[in-house]
N, C-alpha and C positions, 0 to 999 in steps of 0.2 A: 537519457539523462539520469533516469528517473530511477534505473538499473542501478550503475552508479553510487548515485546518494545513500539510497534504499542498502546497499550490500553496507559502503560503506557508517550507516549507522546505525545497521542492525547489528552490527562486527566487534567495534567499537566497546572497550571492558564495561565502561558505566554504561552503556545502554547497555549488554546484559545483564549487570548487577539488574537493571530496570525487568529481567528478565526471566526473574524469581531465582539469579545466579548459575544458572543454566544456559556456558555459549552455544549456537548450534555452530554445525562443520559448515564451511566455503563452500565445497559444494551443496549442500542442503540446501544455502542461502542463493546463492546465485539463482540458481532451479527454477526457488520460490521467487523471488525479485525477479527472474526472469517470466513465472506463469502471472506475475501482477502485471508488471508491465502489463502486456498481453490486451489481459480481462480491463485495464480502465483503460487502455488507447479502444477498444470494442466497443465501451461505455461511452462515452464521454459526445455529446451534443451540444449546439451553441450553445450560452449563457449558461451553460450544466453549473457554474458556481455562486450565480446571484440567487439573490434572495428567491424568487420568484419561480423559482426553477429545482425547487427543493426535490422534487417527483426524479427528475434527474443524477442530481447527487443521491439521494435515493440508492439507484439501479446501482448504481458505480460502490456505494457502500455493502451494499446485499451480496456484487459478484467480488467485492473484493475479499468477503469474509465465509462465502465456497472455496474458496480458495485458500485461506489459513485453515477452514475444515477437513478440505480433503488431504490438505500435509501435516493432520495432524495435531497442530501448534496447539499446545496447551491451556488451560481454560483463563488460569493467573498471568497465561503472557499477552492473552488475546490484543484483548480492549490495549493495549499499551502495541503491537505493531498495529494495529488498525488505525490509532491514531495517528501515529508516527508517517505511511503513512498515504495519509489520507491530506495530512500537512505538504506532506510532500508533492504530491499530485496535484493539491489544489493551488500551489507558486508554480510549478511546472507548467504543467496542463490549463491556468485559468481560461486562455483564451482560444484551444481547443475546439473545435477540430478548426478553426476558421486559418488557426498557426500552420498545419500542417500542413 
């Protein structure tokens, strides 16, 4: 589910304007998002979105940042993409891994 949502959001023309005017091609987006979904799911723990578990959320953020850096996402686009991904992950996987 996150895969479809991320690719859809990152490929929208309005969102691409937020990416500095450069659009990524779809194969790149599919590979990037697939890798991000795997890393998010691998780092989830019970109550990971709760305030008292910020260390777990920080681990998820760090893992996503590593994927973005490894895929050479530009600095001016980095925060925009990271924030979008984390909002989606929190909404979709709030109850994970219990819901999985």
